C-alpha positions as CSV (number, residue, x, y, z in Angstrom):
1,X,-34.9,111.8,-16.7
2,X,-37.3,114.5,-17.8
3,X,-34.9,117.2,-16.8
4,X,-32.1,115.5,-18.8
5,X,-34.4,115.2,-21.8
6,X,-35.3,118.9,-21.6
7,X,-31.6,119.9,-21.5
8,X,-30.9,117.7,-24.5
9,X,-33.7,119.2,-26.5
10,X,-32.6,122.7,-25.6
11,X,-29.1,122.0,-26.7
12,X,-30.3,120.5,-30.0
13,X,-32.5,123.5,-30.6
14,X,-29.7,125.9,-29.8
15,X,-27.4,124.1,-32.2
16,X,-30.1,124.4,-35.0
17,X,-30.4,128.1,-34.3
18,X,-26.6,128.6,-34.5
19,X,-26.6,126.6,-37.8
20,X,-29.4,128.7,-39.2
21,X,-27.8,132.1,-38.4
22,X,-24.2,130.9,-38.9
23,X,-21.9,131.7,-41.8
24,X,-22.8,129.5,-44.7
25,X,-21.5,130.0,-48.3
26,X,-25.0,130.8,-49.6
27,X,-26.9,132.3,-46.7
28,X,-24.5,134.5,-44.7
29,X,-25.4,138.2,-44.9
30,X,-22.3,139.5,-43.3
31,X,-19.5,136.9,-42.9
32,X,-16.1,138.4,-44.0
33,X,-15.0,135.0,-45.4
34,X,-17.8,135.0,-48.0
35,X,-17.0,136.6,-51.3
36,X,-20.8,137.0,-52.1
37,X,-21.8,138.7,-48.9
38,X,-23.1,142.3,-49.2
39,X,-20.3,144.0,-47.3
40,X,-17.6,142.3,-49.4
41,X,-19.5,142.8,-52.7
42,X,-20.2,146.4,-52.0
43,X,-16.5,147.1,-51.2
44,X,-15.3,145.4,-54.3
45,X,-17.9,147.1,-56.5
46,X,-16.8,150.5,-55.4
47,X,-13.4,149.8,-57.0
48,X,-14.8,147.9,-60.0
49,X,-15.3,149.0,-63.6
50,X,-19.0,148.6,-63.2
51,X,-19.0,151.4,-60.6
52,X,-16.2,153.8,-61.5
53,X,-16.5,153.5,-65.3
54,X,-12.7,153.7,-65.4
55,X,-12.7,151.6,-68.5
56,X,-14.4,154.3,-70.6
57,X,-12.3,157.0,-69.0
58,X,-9.0,155.2,-69.7
59,X,-9.8,154.8,-73.4
60,X,-10.9,158.5,-73.7
61,X,-7.9,160.0,-71.9
62,X,-5.2,162.0,-73.7
63,X,-2.5,159.9,-72.1
64,X,-3.7,156.8,-74.1
65,X,-4.1,158.8,-77.3
66,X,-7.8,158.9,-76.8
67,X,-10.6,161.1,-78.1
68,X,-10.0,163.7,-75.5
69,X,-7.2,164.9,-77.8
70,X,-9.8,166.1,-80.2
71,X,-12.5,167.4,-77.7
72,X,-10.4,169.0,-74.9
73,X,-13.2,168.1,-72.6
74,X,-12.4,166.3,-69.3
75,X,-14.1,162.9,-69.0
76,X,-15.5,163.7,-65.5
77,X,-17.6,166.5,-66.9
78,X,-19.4,164.1,-69.3
79,X,-22.7,162.4,-68.4
80,X,-21.2,159.0,-69.3
81,X,-19.3,159.1,-66.0
82,X,-22.6,158.4,-64.3
83,X,-23.4,155.2,-66.1
84,X,-22.6,152.8,-63.3
85,X,-24.1,150.4,-60.8
86,X,-25.1,151.3,-57.3
87,X,-22.9,149.2,-54.9
88,X,-25.3,149.3,-52.0
89,X,-28.4,148.4,-54.1
90,X,-28.2,144.7,-55.3
91,X,-31.4,145.2,-57.3
92,X,-29.4,147.3,-59.7
93,X,-28.5,144.0,-61.4
94,X,-30.2,141.2,-59.4
95,X,-33.8,140.0,-59.0
96,X,-34.8,138.7,-55.6
97,X,-36.9,135.7,-54.6
98,X,-40.2,136.9,-53.4
99,X,-40.0,135.1,-50.1
100,X,-36.4,136.2,-49.4
101,X,-35.9,137.7,-45.9
102,X,-32.1,138.3,-46.2
103,X,-29.8,139.3,-48.9
104,X,-27.9,136.2,-50.0
105,X,-26.7,134.3,-53.0
106,X,-29.7,131.9,-52.6
107,X,-32.2,134.7,-52.7
108,X,-30.8,136.5,-55.8
109,X,-30.9,135.6,-59.5
110,X,-29.3,137.2,-62.5
111,X,-31.7,139.6,-64.1
112,X,-30.4,139.4,-67.7
113,X,-32.6,142.3,-68.8
114,X,-30.7,144.6,-66.5
115,X,-27.4,143.3,-68.0
116,X,-28.6,144.0,-71.5
117,X,-29.9,147.5,-70.6
118,X,-26.3,148.6,-70.2
119,X,-24.5,146.1,-72.5
120,X,-26.1,147.4,-75.7
121,X,-24.1,145.6,-78.3
122,X,-25.1,142.3,-76.7
123,X,-28.7,143.5,-76.8
124,X,-28.3,144.4,-80.4
125,X,-27.0,140.9,-81.3
126,X,-30.2,139.5,-79.9
127,X,-32.4,142.1,-81.7
128,X,-30.7,141.2,-85.0
129,X,-31.5,137.6,-84.2
130,X,-28.0,136.2,-84.3
131,X,-27.9,132.7,-82.8
132,X,-25.5,131.9,-80.1
133,X,-24.9,128.3,-79.0
134,X,-24.7,129.3,-75.3
135,X,-27.7,131.5,-75.3
136,X,-29.7,129.0,-77.3
137,X,-28.9,126.3,-74.7
138,X,-30.5,128.5,-72.0
139,X,-27.3,130.0,-70.5
140,X,-27.5,133.4,-69.0
141,X,-24.7,135.8,-68.2
142,X,-23.9,134.4,-64.8
143,X,-23.4,130.9,-66.2
144,X,-20.1,131.9,-67.8
145,X,-19.1,135.1,-66.1
146,X,-17.9,134.8,-62.5
147,X,-19.1,136.9,-59.6
148,X,-15.5,138.2,-59.2
149,X,-15.6,139.4,-62.8
150,X,-18.9,141.2,-62.3
151,X,-18.3,142.6,-58.8
152,X,-14.6,143.1,-59.1
153,X,-11.9,141.7,-56.7
154,X,-11.2,145.0,-54.8
155,X,-8.6,146.2,-57.3
156,X,-9.1,149.1,-59.8
157,X,-8.1,148.0,-63.3
158,X,-8.0,150.4,-66.2
159,X,-10.0,148.2,-68.5
160,X,-11.7,144.8,-68.6
161,X,-9.4,144.1,-71.5
162,X,-6.3,144.2,-69.2
163,X,-4.8,140.7,-69.0
164,X,-6.3,138.8,-66.1
165,X,-9.3,141.0,-65.4
166,X,-11.7,138.8,-67.4
167,X,-11.0,135.1,-66.6
168,X,-13.9,133.5,-68.5
169,X,-12.5,131.4,-71.3
170,X,-13.8,128.6,-73.5
171,X,-11.0,126.3,-72.4
172,X,-11.0,127.0,-68.6
173,X,-14.8,127.0,-67.9
174,X,-15.0,123.2,-67.5
175,X,-17.0,123.0,-70.7
176,X,-14.6,122.9,-73.6
177,X,-11.8,120.8,-72.1
178,X,-11.1,119.0,-75.3
179,X,-11.0,120.5,-78.8
180,X,-12.3,118.2,-81.6
181,X,-9.7,117.2,-84.2
182,X,-10.3,118.8,-87.6
183,X,-8.3,120.6,-90.3
184,X,-9.1,124.1,-88.8
185,X,-8.0,123.2,-85.3
186,X,-4.9,121.4,-86.5
187,X,-3.7,124.3,-88.6
188,X,-4.8,127.2,-86.5
189,X,-5.5,126.0,-83.0
190,X,-2.2,127.1,-81.6
191,X,-2.3,130.6,-83.0
192,X,-6.0,131.5,-82.9
193,X,-8.5,132.1,-80.1
194,X,-11.7,130.1,-80.4
195,X,-13.8,133.2,-81.0
196,X,-11.7,134.2,-84.1
197,X,-13.4,131.4,-86.0
198,X,-16.6,130.9,-84.0
199,X,-18.0,134.4,-83.8
200,X,-20.6,135.0,-86.6
201,X,-20.5,138.8,-86.4
202,X,-19.8,141.8,-84.3
203,X,-22.2,144.8,-84.1
204,X,-20.7,148.3,-84.4
205,X,-22.4,151.5,-83.5
206,X,-21.0,153.8,-86.2
207,X,-20.4,157.5,-86.2
208,X,-21.3,158.5,-82.6
209,X,-22.4,162.1,-82.6
210,X,-20.4,163.2,-79.6
211,X,-22.0,166.7,-79.5
212,X,-25.1,164.9,-78.1
213,X,-23.0,163.3,-75.3
214,X,-21.5,166.7,-74.4
215,X,-25.0,168.3,-74.3
216,X,-26.3,165.6,-72.1
217,X,-28.7,164.2,-74.7
218,X,-27.3,160.6,-74.6
219,X,-25.8,158.5,-77.3
220,X,-26.7,159.2,-80.9
221,X,-25.0,157.1,-83.6
222,X,-25.6,157.1,-87.3
223,X,-26.3,153.4,-87.6
224,X,-25.5,150.0,-86.3
225,X,-23.4,148.0,-88.9
226,X,-22.9,144.3,-88.7
227,X,-22.0,141.1,-90.6
228,X,-18.3,141.8,-90.3
229,X,-15.6,140.4,-88.1
230,X,-12.2,142.1,-87.5
231,X,-9.2,140.0,-86.8
232,X,-6.3,141.3,-84.7
233,X,-3.8,139.9,-82.2
234,X,-4.5,139.8,-78.5
235,X,-2.2,139.1,-75.5
236,X,-4.1,137.3,-72.8
237,X,-1.3,137.7,-70.3
238,X,-1.1,134.0,-69.7
239,X,2.5,133.7,-70.8
240,X,1.7,132.5,-74.3
241,X,2.3,134.4,-77.5
242,X,-0.5,136.7,-78.6
243,X,-3.2,134.9,-80.6
244,X,-5.4,136.0,-83.5
245,X,-8.8,137.1,-82.0
246,X,-11.9,139.0,-82.8
247,X,-11.8,142.8,-82.7
248,X,-14.3,145.6,-83.1
249,X,-14.1,149.4,-83.1
250,X,-15.8,152.5,-81.8
251,X,-16.1,155.6,-84.1
252,X,-16.9,159.1,-83.0
253,X,-17.1,162.6,-84.5
254,X,-17.0,166.0,-82.7
255,X,-16.9,169.5,-84.2
256,X,-15.2,168.5,-87.4
257,X,-12.9,165.8,-86.0
258,X,-13.3,162.1,-86.4
259,X,-11.9,159.2,-84.5
260,X,-11.7,155.4,-84.6
261,X,-10.6,153.2,-81.7
262,X,-9.9,149.5,-82.3
263,X,-9.9,146.8,-79.6
264,X,-10.4,143.1,-78.9
265,X,-14.0,142.2,-78.6
266,X,-16.1,139.1,-77.7
267,X,-19.4,138.9,-79.5
268,X,-22.0,136.6,-78.1
269,X,-22.9,135.2,-81.6
270,X,-21.0,131.9,-81.3
271,X,-21.7,129.2,-83.8
272,X,-19.9,126.0,-84.8
273,X,-20.4,126.9,-88.4
274,X,-19.4,130.6,-88.3
275,X,-16.5,129.7,-90.7
276,X,-17.8,127.7,-93.7
277,X,-14.6,126.9,-95.5
278,X,-10.9,128.0,-95.8
279,X,-12.2,130.3,-98.6
280,X,-13.6,132.6,-95.9
281,X,-10.1,133.9,-95.2
282,X,-8.1,132.7,-98.2
283,X,-10.4,133.9,-100.9
284,X,-11.3,137.1,-99.2
285,X,-12.6,140.2,-101.0
286,X,-11.3,142.6,-98.3
287,X,-7.8,141.2,-98.5
288,X,-7.9,141.3,-102.3
289,X,-8.9,144.9,-102.2
290,X,-6.2,145.8,-99.8
291,X,-3.5,143.8,-101.7
292,X,-4.6,145.4,-105.0
293,X,-5.0,149.0,-103.9
294,X,-3.2,149.4,-100.6
295,X,-6.6,150.5,-99.0
296,X,-9.7,149.0,-97.7
297,X,-13.0,150.9,-97.8
298,X,-14.8,150.1,-94.6
299,X,-17.5,152.8,-94.5
300,X,-18.0,155.4,-97.2
301,X,-20.4,158.3,-97.8
302,X,-22.6,157.6,-100.9
303,X,-23.6,160.9,-102.6
304,X,-26.5,159.3,-104.5
305,X,-28.1,157.8,-101.4
306,X,-27.0,160.8,-99.3
307,X,-26.0,158.2,-96.6
308,X,-23.1,156.4,-95.0
309,X,-22.8,152.9,-96.5
310,X,-21.0,149.9,-95.1
311,X,-18.6,148.8,-97.8
312,X,-16.8,145.9,-96.1
313,X,-18.4,142.7,-94.7
314,X,-17.2,139.3,-93.7
315,X,-13.8,138.7,-92.3
316,X,-11.6,141.8,-92.1
317,X,-8.0,141.2,-91.1
318,X,-6.4,144.3,-89.5
319,X,-3.0,145.0,-91.1
320,X,0.0,146.8,-89.7
321,X,-0.9,150.0,-91.5
322,X,-4.6,149.9,-90.7
323,X,-4.5,153.5,-89.4
324,X,-3.8,154.8,-92.9
325,X,-5.1,152.0,-95.2
326,X,-8.6,151.6,-93.6
327,X,-11.0,154.2,-95.0
328,X,-13.7,155.4,-92.6
329,X,-15.9,158.3,-93.7
330,X,-18.2,160.2,-91.4
331,X,-21.4,162.3,-91.3
332,X,-22.5,165.3,-89.4
333,X,-26.0,165.5,-87.8
334,X,-27.5,168.7,-89.3
335,X,-30.9,168.6,-87.7
336,X,-33.6,166.4,-86.2
337,X,-37.2,167.1,-87.3
338,X,-40.1,165.2,-85.8
339,X,-37.8,162.4,-84.9
340,X,-36.1,162.2,-88.3
341,X,-32.4,162.9,-88.3
342,X,-30.8,164.6,-91.3
343,X,-27.1,164.0,-91.9
344,X,-24.5,165.4,-94.3
345,X,-21.0,164.2,-95.3
346,X,-18.3,165.3,-92.9
347,X,-14.9,166.4,-94.3
348,X,-12.8,166.0,-91.1
349,X,-10.5,168.7,-90.0
350,X,-8.4,166.0,-88.3
351,X,-8.7,162.3,-87.7
352,X,-7.4,160.0,-85.0
353,X,-6.8,156.3,-84.6
354,X,-6.2,154.3,-81.5
355,X,-5.7,150.6,-80.7
356,X,-5.2,149.4,-77.1
357,X,-4.8,145.9,-75.7
358,X,-4.3,144.5,-79.2
359,X,-1.9,144.5,-82.1
360,X,-2.4,144.4,-85.9
361,X,-1.8,141.2,-87.7
362,X,1.8,140.5,-88.8
363,X,0.6,139.7,-92.3
364,X,-2.7,139.4,-94.2
365,X,-3.9,135.8,-95.0
366,X,-2.4,134.4,-98.2
367,X,-5.0,134.3,-100.9
368,X,-5.5,130.9,-102.5
369,X,-8.3,128.4,-103.0
370,X,-9.3,125.8,-100.4
371,X,-8.1,123.1,-102.8
372,X,-4.6,124.5,-102.6
373,X,-4.9,125.0,-98.8
């Protein structure tokens, strides 16, 4: 009897050992079936945008009409190519539980400070104290963005804006399964993305002095402008017609040339009351200026202030002729003395415009009062 009991105890202990070291969804350090195991993650990361920076390269390339046309400098010779995560070092992005003995999903947490160290526009949104319903509720990046989005799926997309690369959506997250019934949703719900009306602002780093990037001195921009939202059309690749969505732009200058690239953008400044009334779009100073003059002054050089000044604020619909009707003026960095930068107005030799993964609006919003709407 004692011998049988000893064998039984041994078998039970052996089963517990196999259970502890076996492949579990959260604890397995090497199981090939686990998408969060180090070997799988490392392999996926090596093909991902977080590692190869292909997204920046794709926008920059001559083939896409990018800024390379004006610099004639190969992307791979620029320091920005080295702005990537290290696939074999999880601590690049994650924090680890102090008592962790193996690398696993259970022992790692999202270190949001590390996310924000690279994603500067999101960090700027926080520094400017914009509220966000998700951030205010205690959500961090990993609560909405999937591991596959962050680590990649083993493929090598050209941009996170390619349809299907970023799958996080308001309506497929399990959170916003039903849209409340109101006038805005009934009139525009079929044609507008949620963010088109619920983003409070995008933050734009304006007039990047590309000479600094070429010299290896890092990013130097003239200013961060905000309190504006650009509207364009975006195709999500889900079989539906493109919808109106939020856009933003990057602006650069190099050796007498200036460039503006427009793209879809999701700001983390979500609010239920970002739109206050129909008048926000239908009595709109930007549209009125465009309708009246054929132009919209976005950023201008002010001679009296000797500075670039943001002229447009609020909702800015992007029309079909935006490349010629939107006025962007630029500055040149003359010198830096004891940390103070001195700029002068730039009269560009040539200017370029680019829009990828988006289209301009078919028409500007009709201008009439909310009572008529």
